[in-house]
C-alpha positions in Angstrom: 0.1 6.5 -21.6 3.3 8.3 -23.1 7.4 8.1 -22.3 8.4 11.0 -20.8 10.9 13.1 -22.8 14.6 11.8 -21.8 16.4 14.2 -20.3 19.7 16.1 -22.5 23.2 14.1 -21.1 24.3 17.0 -18.7 28.1 15.6 -19.5 27.5 16.4 -23.0 26.2 19.5 -22.7 29.0 20.4 -20.3 31.9 19.5 -23.1 30.6 21.4 -25.4 31.1 24.4 -23.0 34.0 27.3 -22.7 36.4 26.5 -20.3 34.9 30.3 -18.4 31.1 28.9 -18.9 31.9 25.6 -17.3 33.4 27.4 -14.7 30.7 29.7 -14.1 28.2 26.7 -14.3 30.3 24.3 -11.8 30.0 27.8 -9.4 26.8 28.0 -9.6 25.9 24.7 -9.2 27.9 24.4 -5.8 26.9 28.2 -4.6 23.6 26.3 -2.7 22.5 22.3 -1.9 19.4 23.8 -1.7 16.8 22.0 -4.5 12.6 23.5 -2.9 11.8 20.8 -5.9 12.7 17.7 -7.5 11.7 18.2 -10.9 12.8 15.8 -14.0 13.4 17.1 -17.2 10.0 16.2 -18.6 8.5 19.5 -16.3 11.4 22.2 -16.2 12.1 22.1 -19.6 8.5 24.3 -20.1 10.0 26.9 -17.0 12.4 29.7 -17.5 15.4 29.3 -16.3 17.5 31.6 -13.7 19.4 34.4 -14.9 20.8 33.4 -18.3 21.0 30.4 -18.6 19.7 28.2 -21.5 17.2 25.2 -20.3 19.9 22.5 -20.9 22.7 24.9 -18.9 20.0 24.4 -16.3 19.8 21.0 -16.4 23.3 20.5 -16.1 23.6 22.6 -13.1 21.3 20.8 -11.3 22.5 17.5 -12.3 25.8 18.6 -11.2 24.1 19.5 -7.6 22.7 16.7 -7.7 25.2 14.2 -8.5 27.4 16.1 -5.9 25.1 14.5 -3.0 24.2 11.0 -4.9 25.2 7.8 -2.6 25.1 4.8 -5.0 22.5 1.7 -3.9 23.6 -1.9 -4.7 20.9 -2.3 -7.3 22.1 -1.9 -10.8 20.3 -1.8 -13.9 20.3 -4.7 -16.5 23.8 -2.9 -17.6 25.2 -3.0 -14.2 25.0 0.7 -13.8 24.0 1.5 -10.0 21.0 3.4 -9.1 21.8 6.1 -7.0 19.9 8.2 -4.4 20.1 11.9 -3.3 18.1 13.2 -0.1 16.5 16.7 -1.1 14.8 18.6 1.8 11.0 17.3 1.1 12.4 13.7 1.3 13.9 14.1 4.9 10.5 16.0 5.8 8.7 13.4 4.2 10.9 10.5 6.6 10.7 13.3 10.1 6.7 12.5 9.0 6.3 9.0 8.9 8.6 8.5 11.3 6.8 10.5 14.0 3.3 8.8 13.0 4.2 5.0 11.6 6.4 4.1 14.2 7.7 3.9 18.1 5.4 4.8 20.4 3.0 6.6 18.4 -1.0 7.0 20.4 -4.1 6.3 19.3 -7.4 6.4 20.9 -8.1 4.1 23.3 -11.4 2.9 20.7 -8.6 1.9 18.3 -5.9 1.0 20.5 -8.3 -1.6 22.4 -7.2 -5.4 20.8 -10.1 -6.1 19.5 -11.0 -3.1 17.7 -7.3 -2.8 16.6 -8.0 -6.2 14.7 -11.2 -4.8 13.1 -9.0 -1.9 11.8 -6.8 -3.7 10.4 -8.7 -6.4 8.7 -10.6 -3.3 6.8 -7.4 -2.1 5.7 -6.2 -5.1 4.5 -9.5 -5.6 2.9 -9.5 -2.4 1.4 -5.6 -3.0 0.1 -6.4 -6.2 -1.2 -9.6 -4.9 -3.2 -7.4 -1.4 -4.8 -4.2 -3.6 -5.2 -5.9 -5.7 -7.5 -7.8 -3.0 -9.3 -4.7 -1.6 -10.4 -3.8 -4.6 -12.0 -7.2 -5.1 -13.6 -9.3 -6.6 -11.5 -12.8 -5.8 -12.4 -15.7 -6.0 -9.5 -17.1 -3.2 -7.5 -15.8 -2.5 -3.4 -19.2 -4.0 -2.2 -19.3 -6.8 -4.0 -15.6 -8.0 -3.2 -16.2 -6.5 0.4 -19.2 -9.0 0.7 -17.0 -12.1 -0.7 -13.7 -11.2 1.8 -16.4 -11.1 5.1 -18.7 -14.2 4.2 -15.9 -16.0 3.1 -17.7 -18.1 0.0 -15.5 -18.8 -3.1 -14.2 -16.1 -5.7 -16.8 -16.5 -8.7 -14.1 -15.6 -11.0 -10.3 -14.3 -11.9 -10.9 -10.3 -10.3 -12.5 -11.8 -6.9 -9.6 -14.5 -7.4 -7.1 -11.9 -7.5 -8.9 -10.3 -4.5 -8.7 -12.8 -2.3 -5.0 -14.0 -2.8 -4.0 -10.2 -2.3 -5.9 -10.5 1.1 -4.6 -14.1 2.2 -1.1 -12.6 1.4 -1.5 -9.0 3.6 -2.2 -11.7 6.5 0.3 -13.9 5.8 2.7 -10.8 5.7 1.8 -9.8 9.1 2.7 -13.3 10.2 6.2 -12.9 8.0 6.9 -9.6 9.8 9.6 -10.9 12.3 11.4 -13.5 9.7 14.6 -12.7 7.3 13.5 -12.5 3.5 14.5 -15.5 1.8 14.1 -16.3 -2.5 12.1 -19.5 -0.9 9.7 -16.8 0.9 9.4 -14.8 -2.3 8.5 -17.4 -4.4 5.4 -18.5 -1.7 4.5 -15.0 -1.7 4.1 -14.8 -5.4 2.4 -18.2 -5.6 -0.3 -16.9 -2.6 -1.4 -13.6 -4.9 -1.5 -15.4 -8.3 -2.8 -18.6 -7.7 -5.5 -19.7 -10.0 -5.3 -16.0 -12.0 -2.0 -17.0 -14.1 -2.4 -17.8 -17.8 0.0 -20.5 -17.0 -0.6 -22.0 -13.8 2.7 -23.4 -14.0 4.3 -20.0 -13.5 3.0 -19.6 -9.7 5.6 -19.0 -7.8 8.7 -19.5 -9.8 11.2 -17.2 -11.6 11.3 -16.6 -15.5 13.5 -18.9 -17.2 15.6 -18.6 -20.0 13.0 -20.3 -22.2 10.3 -18.2 -21.6 9.4 -15.0 -23.2 10.6 -12.3 -20.8 8.1 -10.6 -19.9 8.0 -6.5 -21.1 6.1 -3.5 -19.5 4.3 -2.1 -22.8 2.1 1.1 -22.7 -1.6 1.0 -22.7 -1.9 0.7 -26.6 1.2 -2.1 -26.8 3.1 0.1 -29.7 6.3 1.0 -27.1 8.0 -0.3 -24.2 8.4 0.9 -21.3 10.7 -0.8 -19.3 12.8 -3.5 -20.0 14.2 -5.7 -17.2 17.0 -8.1 -17.1 17.6 -10.8 -19.0 16.2 -14.0 -17.1 19.4 -15.9 -16.6 20.9 -13.0 -14.0 16.9 -13.7 -12.0 18.2 -15.8 -9.4 21.5 -14.1 -8.6 19.2 -10.4 -8.2 16.7 -11.8 -6.6 19.5 -13.4 -3.8 21.2 -9.6 -3.7 17.6 -8.1 -3.2 16.9 -10.3 -0.6 20.3 -9.5 0.9 19.5 -5.8 0.9 16.1 -6.0 2.4 17.5 -8.2 5.0 20.4 -5.1 5.5 22.9 -8.3 5.0 24.5 -6.3 1.8 27.7 -5.8 3.2 27.4 -1.6 2.2 28.5 -0.7 6.1 26.3 2.5 5.8 22.9 3.5 7.0 20.1 3.7 5.0 16.4 4.9 6.9 14.3 1.7 6.8 11.2 3.8 4.6 14.2 4.6 1.8 14.9 0.4 2.4 11.4 -0.2 2.0 10.7 1.8 -1.0 14.0 0.4 -3.0 12.5 -2.9 -2.1 9.3 -2.0 -3.9 11.2 -0.3 -7.1 13.5 -3.6 -7.0 11.2 -6.1 -7.5 9.1 -4.0 -9.9 12.6 -3.2 -11.9 13.5 -6.7 -12.2 10.3 -8.3 -13.2 11.0 -11.5 -11.7 7.4 -13.4 -12.3 5.3 -13.6 -15.3 2.8 -11.7 -13.9 1.7 -10.4 -10.6 5.0 -8.1 -9.9 3.4 -4.9 -9.2 1.4 -7.0 -6.7 4.0 -8.3 -5.0 6.4 -5.5 -4.9 3.5 -3.8 -2.8 3.3 -6.9 -0.5 7.4 -6.5 -0.4 7.2 -3.0 0.9 4.2 -3.7 3.8 6.4 -6.7 5.0 9.5 -4.4 5.0 7.9 -1.5 6.3 6.3 -4.2 9.1 9.5 -5.9 9.8 11.8 -2.4 10.5 8.6 -2.0 13.4 6.7 0.8 11.2 3.6 -1.0 12.8 1.4 2.0 11.7 2.0 -0.4 8.2 -0.7 -2.4 9.1 -3.2 -0.1 9.1 -2.2 2.0 5.5 -3.4 1.4 2.2 -1.1 2.9 -0.2 -2.9 1.2 -2.9 -5.8 3.2 -3.1 -3.8 6.5 -3.3 -2.1 4.8 -6.1 -5.3 4.0 -8.1 -6.6 7.9 -7.8 -3.7 8.3 -10.6 -1.7 5.4 -11.5 -0.2 7.0 -14.3 1.9 9.0 -11.5 3.2 5.4 -10.3 4.3 4.9 -13.6 6.0 7.9 -14.4 8.1 8.1 -11.1 9.0 4.5 -12.3 10.4 5.7 -15.6 11.7 9.2 -14.1 13.9 7.3 -12.0 15.3 4.4 -15.4 15.2 7.5 -17.9 17.4 10.3 -15.4 20.6 8.0 -15.3 19.3 5.6 -12.6 17.8 8.3 -10.3 15.8 6.4 -7.8 14.9 9.8 -6.1 11.9 10.4 -8.2 10.3 7.2 -7.3 11.8 7.5 -3.2 9.9 11.0 -3.3 6.7 10.1 -5.2 6.2 7.0 -2.8 6.8 9.0 0.2 4.3 11.2 -0.7 1.9 8.4 -1.7 2.7 7.1 2.4 2.1 10.6 3.9 -1.2 11.0 1.9 -1.8 7.4 3.3 -1.3 8.2 6.4 -3.0 11.2 6.7 -6.3 9.7 5.5 -6.1 6.8 7.9 -5.9 9.7 10.7 -9.2 11.3 8.6 -10.7 7.9 8.4 -10.0 6.7 12.4 -11.6 10.2 13.2 -15.2 9.3 11.0 -15.0 5.6 12.8 -15.0 7.2 15.8 -17.5 9.6 15.6 -19.5 6.8 14.8 -18.6 4.7 18.1 -19.5 8.0 19.7 -22.5 8.2 18.2 -23.4 4.7 18.6 -22.4 4.8 22.3 -24.9 7.4 22.6 -27.4 5.4 21.1 -26.5 2.1 23.5 -26.8 4.1 26.7 -29.6 2.5 28.1 -28.3 -1.2 27.0 -25.8 -3.1 29.1 -23.7 -5.6 28.0 -22.7 -5.4 24.6 -19.0 -6.4 24.0 -16.7 -4.2 21.3 -17.7 -6.2 18.2 -21.4 -6.1 19.2 -21.2 -2.6 19.3 -18.8 -2.2 16.1 -21.4 -4.5 14.3 -24.6 -2.2 15.5 -22.7 0.9 14.7 -22.5 -0.4 11.1 -26.0 -2.0 11.1 -27.1 1.6 12.5 -26.2 3.5 9.8 -26.7 0.7 6.7 -30.3 -0.5 7.4 -31.2 -3.5 6.0 -27.9 -4.8 6.2 -27.4 -8.5 6.4 -24.8 -9.9 8.1 -23.6 -14.4 9.4 -21.7 -15.9 11.6 -18.9 -16.0 8.5 -18.7 -12.4 7.9 -19.1 -11.4 11.6 -15.8 -13.6 12.2 -14.1 -12.8 9.5 -14.7 -9.3 10.3 -12.6 -9.5 14.5 -10.8 -12.6 13.8 -12.5 -14.7 16.5 -13.6 -18.2 16.2 -17.0 -19.4 15.0 -18.5 -20.2 18.4 -17.7 -16.4 19.7 -19.1 -15.2 16.7 -22.0 -17.2 16.9 -22.9 -15.8 20.7 -22.8 -12.6 19.3 -25.3 -12.9 16.8 -27.4 -14.5 18.6 -27.3 -12.3 21.9 -28.4 -9.9 19.5 -30.9 -10.8 17.7 -32.4 -12.0 21.7 -31.8 -8.4 22.6 -34.3 -7.8 19.4 -31.5 -5.9 18.0 -31.3 -8.0 14.7 -33.6 -9.5 12.7 -33.0 -13.5 12.3 -33.5 -15.9 9.7 -32.5 -19.3 8.6 -31.5 -19.3 4.5 -29.8 -22.3 2.7 -29.7 -23.7 6.5 -27.4 -21.1 7.8 -28.3 -18.0 10.1 -28.8 -14.3 9.0 -29.5 -11.2 10.8 -30.8 -8.4 9.0 -30.5 -5.2 10.4 -34.1 -3.7 11.2 -35.2 -0.6 9.3 -36.1 1.3 12.8 -33.1 0.2 14.2 -32.2 3.8 15.4 -36.2 4.2 17.1 -35.4 0.8 18.9 -32.0 1.9 20.7 -33.4 5.5 21.5 -36.4 4.0 22.5 -35.8 0.3 23.6 -38.3 -0.4 26.9 -41.0 0.8 24.8 -40.1 -1.2 21.9 -38.8 -4.0 23.1 -40.4 -4.5 27.0 -37.9 -6.8 29.2 -36.4 -7.9 25.9 -33.2 -5.7 26.5 -31.2 -5.3 29.9 -31.8 -1.7 31.1 -29.6 0.9 32.4 -31.4 2.6 35.5 -32.0 6.3 35.5 -30.8 8.3 37.9 
């Protein structure tokens, strides 16, 4: 991708104005504090300015207004200049939406809210996030193959599958760390989990870049231009300490920072510092999830932000560059990321509606069958929609986070009832969904006689 055109220095624009013109632009800048959009110069330069302003003067007016609302953040660039944030109305709207839908007493349906189903939905989200986050960083494999690996528990066959497995393990670990404070040791361990077995230099997993390393840069896709030059490696230990203090709310600022803003800034911070030889993006996204969960935005367990990022990866990179180019204005990245969270929440709502419809459909088919638990209902629901699918004890155990004996008992019972076909392959039970499963469920007595428990009809 190309680097966006950097904006003109608004200070230089103002310095060239006559005192009268300067006063006119200043009055215009502060006559209203509303900005419906927060567009960068790269887009604004193609629009018609209001009144008699030149494009550069219009930009100077906008910058004066934004700087009047700016708040410095603890993050500084490689030259020691702070990044800063303003809070346009769009940001406030998005934060309000996320607060309403991702924290506190958000009510899910009884189907989703039950402990067993909740774990299953969380596991599906972890799998989706692991796959798409890895694909963002170049992992080349199909979703069905990746899902089969994670659910069956088989070892990865190549680097791409290893990246996906590592991300999956990292998401599970983050869930366990939600009550812990962020420390440099935890960040290094998270990076080790994310990159284990995937780096050209295995010793780089779980350690910061060192002064004697070749400092990693972010290059354009053609490798002809540097998109981002991170701070020197000599500064990384101190910068990591500062990042952890910020993540824990111990940065000494004494000012309120909205929890979601803190999580987004933490994501940007690690990506900007580029602490590691590789795996910075995956680690940054994982830290975002940790921050959301640590600050009690529990719905984050169900969200898959990487699936949104992957649909338009250039927008992610562009939002980062806008912030770095425009006087360290972190607002661009914040607005982009808040929009991604909102889209992910809406996608989750759509996903749950589909799943609830599938559950109701399966329950209708199973109305004549007694005694199935929620795990068995979920499996049969999948089997009805995917005739010929194969299930193993390992995959069922992974999907529902249960012990071996529970998974084995679930599947053997379904086979005994005639709802799955069982065979032995390489000394392992495999269970296959019959092609006529839906018909069997609709007419269990005719199909199986006394094999199924039939609910007496009134």
